PAZAPA-4460 file (N, C-alpha, C; in steps of 0.05 Angstrom, whole numbers, plus 32768, in hexadecimal, padded with zeros to 4 digits):
% residues 265
    n_x    n_y    n_z   ca_x   ca_y   ca_z    c_x    c_y    c_z   seq   type   mol
   8011   7FE8   8000   8000   8000   8000   8012   8019   8000     1      M     A
   800D   802A   7FED   801C   8044   7FEB   8008   805A   7FF4     2      R     A
   8010   806A   8007   7FFE   807E   8013   800A   809A   8011     3      L     A
   7FF9   80AD   800E   8000   80CA   8010   7FF0   80D5   8028     4      A     A
   7FFD   80E6   8037   7FF0   80F3   804F   7FF4   8111   804D     5      L     A
   7FDF   811F   8054   7FE1   813C   8058   7FE8   8141   8075     6      G     A
   7FFA   8154   8079   8004   8159   8095   8004   8177   809A     7      V     A
   7FFB   817D   80B3   7FFC   8199   80BD   800D   8199   80D6     8      E     A
   801E   81AD   80D8   802F   81AF   80F0   8037   81CB   80F6     9      Y     A
   803B   81CF   8110   8047   81E7   811B   8065   81E1   811D    10      D     A
   8075   81EF   810E   8092   81E9   810D   80A2   81F3   8125    11      G     A
   8095   8202   8137   80A4   820E   814D   80B2   81FA   815F    12      S     A
   80A6   81E3   8166   80B3   81D0   8179   80C8   81BE   816B    13      P     A
   80CA   81BF   8150   80DA   81AC   8142   80F3   81B9   8135    14      F     A
   8107   81A9   8131   8120   81B3   8124   811E   81AD   8106    15      H     A
   8108   81B4   80FA   8103   81B0   80DE   80F4   8196   80D9    16      G     A
   80ED   8192   80BF   80DF   8179   80B8   80F1   8161   80B9    17      F     A
   8109   8164   80AD   811A   814D   80A9   8123   813F   80C3    18      Q     A
   8126   8125   80C2   812D   8115   80D9   8148   811F   80E4    19      L     A
   8149   8122   80FF   8161   812B   810D   8169   8115   8121    20      Q     A
   8183   8112   8125   818D   80FD   8137   8187   8104   8154    21      A     A
   818A   811D   815B   8188   8125   8177   8176   813C   817C    22      N     A
   8162   8140   816B   8150   8157   816E   8135   814F   8162    23      A     A
   811F   815A   816D   8104   8153   8163   80FF   815D   8147    24      P     A
   80F4   814D   8136   80ED   8155   811B   80D1   814B   8114    25      S     A
   80C5   8158   8100   80AA   8150   80F7   80AC   8134   80EC    26      V     A
   80C0   812E   80DB   80C3   8114   80D0   80C5   80FE   80E5    27      Q     A
   80D5   8104   80FA   80D9   80F1   810F   80BF   80EB   811E    28      G     A
   80AF   8100   8123   8095   80FC   8131   8082   80EB   8120    29      A     A
   8081   80F1   8106   806F   80E3   80F4   8077   80C6   80F1    30      L     A
   8091   80C2   80EC   809A   80A6   80E8   8097   8095   8100    31      E     A
   809B   80A0   8118   8097   8090   8130   807A   8088   8133    32      A     A
   8068   809A   812D   804B   8094   8130   8042   8080   811A    33      A     A
   804A   8085   8101   8042   8073   80EB   804E   8057   80EF    34      L     A
   8066   8055   80F9   8072   803B   80FE   8062   802A   8111    35      S     A
   8057   8037   8126   8046   8029   8139   802C   801F   812D    36      K     A
   8020   8030   811C   8007   8029   810F   800C   8012   80FA    37      I     A
   8022   8014   80EC   8028   8000   80D7   8034   7FE6   80E3    38      A     A
   803F   7FE8   80FC   804C   7FD1   8109   8066   7FC9   80FA    39      A     A
   8072   7FDD   80EE   808C   7FD9   80E1   8099   7FF5   80DD    40      H     A
   80B3   7FF7   80DA   80BF   8012   80D7   80B6   801F   80BD    41      P     A
   80AF   8038   80BF   80A5   8048   80A8   80B8   805F   80A3    42      V     A
   80BF   8063   808A   80CF   807A   8082   80BF   808A   806D    43      R     A
   80BB   80A4   8072   80AA   80B5   8061   80BB   80C7   804F    44      I     A
   80AF   80CF   8039   80BA   80E3   8027   80A7   80FB   8027    45      T     A
   80B2   8113   8029   80A2   812C   802B   80A4   813D   8012    46      A     A
   808F   814C   800D   808F   815F   7FF6   80A4   8175   7FFA    47      A     A
   80A8   817D   8013   80BB   8192   8019   80C7   818E   8035    48      G     A
   80E1   818F   8037   80EE   818C   8051   80F2   81A8   805E    49      R     A
   80DD   81B1   806B   80DD   81CC   8076   80F2   81CF   808C    50      T     A
   80FB   81E8   808F   8110   81EF   80A3   8104   81F0   80BF    51      D     A
   8116   81F2   80D2   810E   81F6   80EE   80FD   820F   80F1    52      A     A
   80E6   820D   80FF   80D5   8224   8103   80C1   8229   80ED    53      G     A
   80C3   821B   80D6   80B0   821E   80C0   8098   820C   80C5    54      V     A
   8080   8216   80BE   8067   8208   80C3   805C   81FC   80A9    55      H     A
   8047   81EC   80AC   8039   81E1   8094   801C   81DD   809A    56      A     A
   800B   81E3   8087   7FEF   81DB   8087   7FE9   81C7   8071    57      T     A
   7FFC   81C4   805E   7FF7   81B3   8047   800F   81A2   803F    58      G     A
   801F   819A   8052   8035   8188   804C   802A   816D   8042    59      Q     A
   8038   8160   8030   8030   8145   8026   8048   8132   802A    60      V     A
   8042   811B   8035   8056   8106   8038   804C   80EC   802C    61      V     A
   805E   80DB   8024   8056   80C1   8019   8068   80AB   8025    62      S     A
   805D   8092   8025   806B   807B   802F   805D   8062   8025    63      F     A
   806B   804B   8027   8061   8031   801F   805F   801F   8037    64      T     A
   804A   8010   8039   8047   7FFD   804F   8038   7FE4   8046    65      S     A
   8041   7FCC   804F   8031   7FB4   804A   8019   7FB1   805C    66      P     A
   8018   7FC2   8070   8001   7FC0   8083   7FE7   7FCA   8076    67      A     A
   7FD2   7FBB   807A   7FB8   7FC3   806F   7FA8   7FD0   8085    68      S     A
   7FA4   7FEB   8082   7F95   7FFA   8095   7F82   800D   8086    69      R     A
   7F6A   8012   8090   7F59   8025   8083   7F64   8041   8087    70      P     A
   7F5E   8054   8075   7F68   8070   8078   7F63   807C   8093    71      P     A
   7F4C   8076   809F   7F45   8081   80B9   7F58   8077   80CF    72      S     A
   7F62   805F   80CC   7F74   8054   80E0   7F8F   8062   80DE    73      A     A
   7F98   8067   80C5   7FB2   8075   80C2   7FAF   8091   80CD    74      W     A
   7F99   809F   80C8   7F95   80BA   80D0   7F92   80BC   80EF    75      L     A
   7F7E   80AE   80FA   7F79   80B1   8116   7F8E   80A4   8127    76      R     A
   7F98   808D   811E   7FAD   8080   812D   7FC6   8090   812E    77      G     A
   7FCE   809B   8118   7FE7   80AB   8117   7FE4   80C3   8128    78      T     A
   7FCD   80D1   8126   7FC8   80E9   8136   7FC7   80E4   8154    79      N     A
   7FC0   80CC   815B   7FBF   80C6   8178   7FDC   80C2   8183    80      S     A
   7FEF   80C0   8172   800B   80BB   817A   801E   80D2   8175    81      L     A
   8016   80E5   8165   8028   80FC   815F   8024   8111   8175    82      T     A
   8039   8122   8178   8036   8139   818B   8022   814D   8180    83      P     A
   8019   815F   8192   8004   8172   818B   800C   8184   8173    84      A     A
   8025   8188   816F   802E   819A   815A   802E   818F   813E    85      G     A
   8027   8175   813A   8027   816A   811F   8010   8156   811D    86      V     A
   7FFF   8159   8108   7FE8   8147   8104   7FE4   8141   80E6    87      K     A
   7FDA   8129   80E1   7FD2   8121   80C6   7FB6   812B   80C1    88      V     A
   7FB2   8137   80A9   7F97   8143   80A3   7F87   8132   808F    89      T     A
   7F95   8122   807E   7F87   8110   806C   7F9A   80FA   8064    90      W     A
   7F8E   80E4   805A   7F9D   80CC   8050   7F91   80C3   8036    91      V     A
   7FA2   80BD   8022   7F99   80B3   8008   7FAB   809D   7FFF    92      R     A
   7FA0   8088   7FF3   7FB0   8073   7FE6   7FB8   807D   7FCB    93      E     A
   7FD1   8079   7FC3   7FDC   8084   7FAA   7FEA   806D   7F9A    94      V     A
   7FF1   8074   7F81   8000   8060   7F70   801B   805A   7F7C    95      D     A
   8026   8043   7F75   803F   803A   7F7F   8056   804E   7F78    96      A     A
   8053   805C   7F61   8068   806E   7F58   8067   808A   7F65    97      A     A
   8052   808F   7F75   804F   80A9   7F81   8065   80AF   7F95    98      F     A
   8070   80C7   7F93   8085   80D0   7FA6   807E   80EC   7FAD    99      D     A
   807B   80F1   7FC7   8072   810C   7FD1   8084   8122   7FC7   100      A     A
   809D   811E   7FC4   80B0   8133   7FBB   80B2   8133   7F9D   101      R     A
   80B9   811D   7F91   80BF   811C   7F74   80A7   811F   7F63   102      R     A
   808F   8117   7F6C   8077   8118   7F5C   806A   8133   7F5D   103      S     A
   8072   8145   7F6F   8065   815F   7F72   806C   8171   7F5A   104      A     A
   8058   8180   7F51   805C   8193   7F3A   8059   81B0   7F43   105      V     A
   804F   81B5   7F5B   804C   81D0   7F65   804B   81D0   7F84   106      A     A
   8057   81E4   7F90   8056   81E8   7FAD   804E   8204   7FB3   107      R     A
   803E   8208   7FC7   8035   8223   7FCE   803C   8229   7FEB   108      R     A
   8047   8240   7FEF   804F   8249   800A   8041   8264   8010   109      Y     A
   803B   8268   802A   8033   8282   8035   8049   828C   8047   110      H     A
   804D   82A6   8046   805F   82B3   805A   8050   82CA   8067   111      Y     A
   804E   82CA   8082   803E   82DD   8090   804E   82F1   80A0   112      L     A
   8048   830B   809B   8051   8321   80AC   803A   832C   80BC   113      F     A
   803F   8337   80D3   802B   8345   80E2   8035   8361   80EA   114      Y     A
   8025   8375   80E7   802C   8390   80EE   8026   8396   810B   115      E     A
   803A   839E   811A   8036   83A4   8136   804D   83B5   8140   116      A     A
   8048   83C5   8154   805E   83D5   8160   806E   83C5   8174   117      D     A
   8063   83AF   817E   8071   839E   8190   806B   8381   818A   118      A     A
   807D   836F   8191   8078   8352   818B   805E   8348   8199   119      P     A
   8050   8337   818B   8038   832B   8196   803E   830F   81A1   120      S     A
   8038   830A   81BB   803D   82EF   81C5   802C   82D9   81B8   121      P     A
   8016   82E1   81AB   8004   82CE   819E   800D   82C8   8181   122      L     A
   8019   82DC   8174   8022   82D9   8158   803F   82D1   8156   123      L     A
   804E   82D5   816B   806B   82CF   816A   806F   82B1   8164   124      S     A
   8081   82AC   8151   8086   8291   8149   8075   8287   8132   125      G     A
   8061   8298   812B   804E   8290   8115   804B   82A5   8100   126      H     A
   8056   82BC   8104   8057   82D2   80F1   806D   82E4   80F9   127      A     A
   8077   82F5   80E6   808E   8306   80EB   8085   8323   80EF   128      V     A
   808D   832F   8105   8085   834A   810C   8093   835F   80FB   129      Q     A
   8084   8372   80F1   808F   838A   80E4   807F   83A2   80ED   130      V     A
   808B   83BA   80EA   807D   83D2   80F2   8067   83D8   80DE   131      A     A
   806D   83D7   80C4   8058   83DC   80B0   8064   83D3   8095   132      S     A
   8051   83CC   8083   8059   83C3   8068   8046   83CE   8053   133      L     A
   8051   83D4   803C   8041   83DC   8025   803E   83C3   8014   134      D     A
   8027   83B5   8018   8023   839C   800B   801F   839F   7FED   135      E     A
   8015   83B6   7FE4   8011   83BA   7FC7   802D   83BD   7FB9   136      D     A
   803F   83CA   7FC5   805A   83CD   7FBA   8068   83B1   7FBA   137      A     A
   8064   83A2   7FCF   8070   8387   7FD0   8064   8375   7FBA   138      M     A
   804A   8377   7FB6   803D   8367   7FA1   8048   836E   7F85   139      H     A
   804A   8388   7F80   8054   8390   7F65   8071   8387   7F62   140      R     A
   8081   838A   7F76   809D   8382   7F74   80A0   8364   7F70   141      A     A
   808E   8354   7F7B   8090   8337   7F7A   808B   832C   7F5E   142      A     A
   807D   833C   7F4D   8075   8331   7F33   808E   832D   7F21   143      Q     A
   80A4   833A   7F27   80BC   8336   7F17   80C8   831A   7F1B   144      A     A
   80BF   830C   7F30   80C9   82F2   7F36   80B9   82DB   7F29   145      L     A
   80A2   82E2   7F1D   8091   82CE   7F11   809E   82C3   7EF7   146      V     A
   809C   82A9   7EF3   80A7   829D   7EDC   80C0   828C   7EE3   147      G     A
   80CC   8281   7ECE   80E4   8270   7ED3   80FD   8282   7ED3   148      E     A
   810D   8280   7EE8   8125   8290   7EEB   813B   8280   7EFA   149      H     A
   8153   828A   7EF9   8168   8281   7F0A   8166   8290   7F24   150      D     A
   815F   8282   7F3A   815A   828F   7F54   8172   828E   7F66   151      F     A
   818A   828F   7F5B   81A2   828E   7F6B   81A2   82A4   7F81   152      T     A
   8197   82BC   7F7A   8196   82D2   7F8D   8187   82CC   7FA6   153      T     A
   8173   82BA   7FA3   8161   82B3   7FBA   8166   8297   7FC4   154      F     A
   817E   828D   7FBF   8185   8272   7FC6   8199   8272   7FDE   155      R     A
   8194   8261   7FF2   81A6   825F   8009   81C1   8253   8001   156      A     A
   81D5   825C   800F   81F1   8253   8008   81F3   8234   800A   157      A     A
   81E4   8228   801C   81E6   820B   8020   81D4   81FB   800E   158      G     A
   81C7   8207   7FFB   81B4   81F9   7FE9   81C4   81E5   7FD8   159      C     A
   81BA   81CC   7FD7   81C7   81B7   7FC9   81BA   81B0   7FAE   160      Q     A
   81A6   81C0   7FA6   8199   81BB   7F8C   81AD   81BE   7F75   161      S     A
   81AB   81AD   7F61   81BD   81AF   7F4B   81B8   81C7   7F39   162      L     A
   81A0   81D1   7F39   8199   81E8   7F29   818A   81FD   7F3A   163      S     A
   818F   8216   7F34   8181   822C   7F41   8168   8235   7F32   164      A     A
   8162   8228   7F1C   814B   8230   7F0C   8131   8225   7F18   165      H     A
   811E   8236   7F1D   8104   822F   7F26   80F0   8240   7F18   166      R     A
   80D6   8238   7F18   80C1   8247   7F0B   80AC   824F   7F1F   167      C     A
   80A9   8268   7F25   8094   8272   7F36   807B   8276   7F25   168      I     A
   8066   8268   7F2D   804D   826A   7F1E   803D   8282   7F25   169      H     A
   803D   828A   7F3F   802C   829F   7F48   8037   82AA   7F63   170      R     A
   8036   82C4   7F66   803D   82D0   7F80   802C   82E8   7F85   171      V     A
   8021   82EB   7F9D   8011   8302   7FA4   8019   830B   7FC0   172      T     A
   8014   8324   7FC6   8017   832E   7FE1   7FFD   833D   7FE7   173      V     A
   7FEF   8335   7FFD   7FD5   8340   8004   7FD4   8345   8022   174      Q     A
   7FBF   8354   802A   7FBC   835A   8046   7FA2   834F   8051   175      R     A
   7FA3   8346   806A   7F8B   833E   8079   7F8E   834B   8095   176      A     A
   7F80   8362   8098   7F83   8371   80B1   7FA0   8379   80B5   177      E     A
   7FAC   8371   80CC   7FC8   8378   80D1   7FDC   8364   80C6   178      S     A
   7FD2   8350   80B9   7FE4   833C   80AD   7FE9   8342   808F   179      L     A
   8001   833E   8087   8008   8340   806A   8012   8324   8062   180      V     A
   8007   831A   804C   800C   82FF   8043   801A   82FE   8028   181      L     A
   8031   82F1   8028   803E   82EA   800F   8035   82CE   8007   182      L     A
   8029   82CB   7FF0   801E   82B1   7FE7   802D   82AA   7FCD   183      D     A
   803C   8294   7FCD   804E   828E   7FB6   804C   8271   7FAF   184      I     A
   8049   826C   7F95   8048   8250   7F8A   805D   824D   7F74   185      T     A
   806B   8237   7F75   807F   8231   7F61   8081   8213   7F5D   186      A     A
   808F   820B   7F48   8092   81EE   7F43   80A2   81E1   7F59   187      N     A
   80B6   81F0   7F64   80C6   81E8   7F7A   80D5   8200   7F85   188      A     A
   80E1   81FD   7F9C   80F0   8213   7FA8   810C   820A   7FB1   189      F     A
   811E   821D   7FB0   8139   8219   7FBA   813A   821D   7FD8   190      L     A
   8150   8214   7FE4   8153   8218   8001   8151   8235   8009   191      L     A
   813F   823C   801B   813A   8257   8025   8130   826B   8010   192      H     A
   8127   8261   7FF9   811F   8272   7FE3   8107   8284   7FEB   193      M     A
   80F3   8278   7FF7   80DC   8289   7FFF   80E3   829D   8014   194      V     A
   80F3   8295   8028   80FB   82A7   803D   810D   82BD   8032   195      R     A
   811E   82B8   801F   812E   82CD   8013   811D   82E0   8003   196      N     A
   8109   82D6   7FF4   80F7   82E7   7FE5   80E7   82F8   7FF9   197      I     A
   80DD   82EC   800F   80CE   82FB   8023   80DF   8311   802F   198      A     A
   80F8   830C   8034   810A   8320   803F   810E   8337   802C   199      G     A
   8111   8331   8012   8115   8346   7FFE   80FB   8357   7FFB   200      A     A
   80E4   834A   7FFA   80CB   8358   7FF6   80C5   8369   800F   201      L     A
   80CD   8360   8027   80C9   836F   803F   80D8   838A   803D   202      M     A
   80F0   838A   8031   80FE   83A3   802E   80F0   83B6   801B   203      Q     A
   80E2   83AB   8007   80D2   83BC   7FF5   80BA   83C7   8005   204      V     A
   80AD   83B6   8014   8096   83BE   8024   809C   83D3   8039   205      G     A
   80B5   83D4   8042   80BD   83E8   8056   80CA   8400   8049   206      Q     A
   80C9   8402   802F   80D4   8418   801F   80F2   841B   8023   207      A     A
   80FF   8404   8028   811C   8404   8029   8129   83FA   800F   208      R     A
   8118   83F3   7FFC   8121   83EB   7FE1   810B   83F2   7FCD   209      A     A
   8113   83F8   7FB4   8100   83FE   7F9F   80F1   83E5   7F96   210      E     A
   80DA   83EA   7F8A   80CB   83D3   7F80   80D9   83C3   7F6A   211      E     A
   80EB   83D0   7F5C   80FA   83C2   7F46   8111   83B2   7F51   212      S     A
   8118   83B5   7F6B   8130   83A9   7F76   812F   838B   7F76   213      W     A
   811A   837D   7F7F   811A   835F   7F7E   811F   8354   7F62   214      P     A
   8114   8361   7F4E   8118   8358   7F32   8135   835C   7F29   215      G     A
   8141   8372   7F32   815D   8377   7F2A   8170   8364   7F37   216      R     A
   816C   835E   7F51   817F   834C   7F5E   817A   832F   7F55   217      I     A
   8162   8328   7F4C   815D   830E   7F41   816F   830A   7F29   218      L     A
   8170   831E   7F17   8180   831C   7EFF   819E   831B   7F05   219      Q     A
   81A6   8327   7F1B   81C3   8327   7F22   81CE   830C   7F2B   220      A     A
   81BC   82FA   7F34   81C4   82DF   7F3D   81DA   82E1   7F52   221      R     A
   81D5   82F1   7F67   81E9   82F6   7F7C   81DB   82F6   7F97   222      D     A
   81DF   82E1   7FA6   81D1   82DE   7FC0   81D7   82F5   7FD3   223      R     A
   81EF   8301   7FD2   81F7   8316   7FE4   81E6   832F   7FE1   224      S     A
   81D8   8332   7FCA   81C9   834A   7FC5   81AE   834A   7FD2   225      L     A
   81A4   8333   7FDA   8188   8330   7FE3   8184   8337   8001   226      A     A
   8199   833A   8010   8195   8341   802C   818F   8328   803D   227      G     A
   8185   832E   8055   8181   8319   8069   816A   8306   8062   228      R     A
   816C   82EE   806A   8157   82DA   8067   8141   82E0   807C   229      T     A
   8128   82E0   8073   8112   82E5   8086   8110   82CD   809A   230      A     A
   8107   82D2   80B2   8105   82BC   80C6   80F2   82A6   80BD   231      P     A
   80F6   828E   80C8   80E5   8277   80C0   80C8   8279   80CB   232      P     A
   80C4   8289   80E0   80AB   8289   80EF   8092   828E   80DD   233      D     A
   8095   829F   80C9   807E   82A6   80B9   8078   8294   80A2   234      G     A
   8088   827F   809E   8086   826E   8086   8075   8255   808A   235      L     A
   8062   8251   8077   8050   823A   8078   8050   822C   805C   236      Y     A
   8054   8212   805B   804F   8202   8044   8031   81FC   8044   237      L     A
   8022   8206   8030   8005   8204   8031   7FF8   81F2   801C   238      V     A
   8007   81EA   8007   7FFA   81D9   7FF3   8010   81CD   7FE1   239      D     A
   800B   81B5   7FD8   801C   81A7   7FC5   800A   819A   7FB0   240      V     A
   8010   819D   7F97   8000   8193   7F81   800D   817C   7F72   241      R     A
   7FFD   8168   7F6A   8007   8150   7F5D   7FF5   814A   7F45   242      Y     A
   8001   8143   7F2D   7FF0   813C   7F16   7FE1   8122   7F1C   243      P     A
   7FC7   8122   7F15   7FB7   810A   7F19   7FAB   8107   7F34   244      G     A
   7FB1   8119   7F47   7FA7   8117   7F62   7F9A   8132   7F6A   245      Y     A
   7F84   8130   7F78   7F76   8148   7F82   7F75   8147   7FA0   246      D     A
   7F8D   8149   7FAC   7F8E   8149   7FC9   7F83   8162   7FD5   247      F     A
   7F78   8160   7FEE   7F6F   8179   7FFB   7F86   818C   7FFE   248      P     A
   7F82   81A6   7FF8   7F96   81BA   7FFC   7F99   81C2   8019   249      G     A
   7FB0   81CC   8020   7FB4   81D5   803B   7FA3   81EF   8040   250      G     A
   7F9C   81F4   8058   7F8D   820B   8060   7FA0   8223   8064   251      R     A
   7F96   823B   805F   7FA7   8252   8067   7FAD   8251   8085   252      P     A
   7FC3   825D   808D   7FC9   825D   80AA   7FB2   8266   80BB   253      P     A
   7FB0   825B   80D3   7F9A   8261   80E5   7F98   827F   80EB   254      A     A
   7FAE   828D   80EA   7FAE   82AA   80F0   7F9C   82B8   80DC   255      L     A
   7F9D   82B0   80C3   7F8C   82BD   80AE   7F6F   82B6   80B3   256      L     A
   7F69   829D   80BA   7F4E   8295   80BE   7F42   82A5   80D6   257      R     A
   7F52   82A8   80EA   7F49   82B7   8102   7F42   82D4   80FC   258      A     A
   7F50   82DF   80E9   7F4B   82FB   80E2   7F37   82FF   80CC   259      L     A
   7F2B   82E9   80C3   7F17   82EB   80AE   7F22   82EF   8093   260      G     A
   7F3B   82E8   808E   7F47   82EC   8074   7F47   82D4   8063   261      G     A
   7F3A   82BE   806C   7F3A   82A4   805E   7F31   82A6   8041   262      L     A
   7F1A   82B3   803C   7F0F   82B3   8021   7F21   82C2   800D   263      D     A
   7F32   82D4   8017   7F42   82E4   8005   7F5B   82D6   7FFC   264      R     A
   7F62   82BF   8008   7F7B   82B2   8001   7F76   8295   7FF9   265      F     A
***
């Protein structure tokens, strides 16, 4: 049996998605729970190996098991064994060739800023505080990134991808009350690519850079020009798309739903 699972997690308690020898990880929590339900060791593959502190509402993982269990048993059983910060949201049987990472054709991320004069104890760790942002200027600046480009400028130094070419399908920047949302979809992303784009657009939104600046530094293919990487706190993996499958999409972060911004995103 080959299975795909939708996973939602709060990345704050974990040292990233990927399995760690001496630190808690989302992968470790899921594999420990799934192994007990399957009654054999389970190793999963994920659509995206998110960094420490990064969250997900629409992560997808896949694995193979000889164990015959109904979807409800995988879902409820696994959730009874995982910590509160990570839960399975759906289970689907898939073809033997399905791979959560290699079969994906699009990934969607949200990055959340919140405007405030002082840090919020409720939003801290789940959105990034700023004094104010011009979301319209950020949206206009972001359009220069749409399409297929060499994203070396927005690539982390430790990225091991063989190519820096990626295709951004769509990017928007919108507001919901005091929250400003960067919504970006691409075929795939480089290490820290979304966080580096978020950091560059934040400079535009704070009037510390011109709207044309992100497009110019993209063409320069020079990471040193993009400035600091935005913190992981505001980043959410919200959806992954696969040809031939209509999996449930991830929900917008709970902060947006609480502020009534759900229908707009």
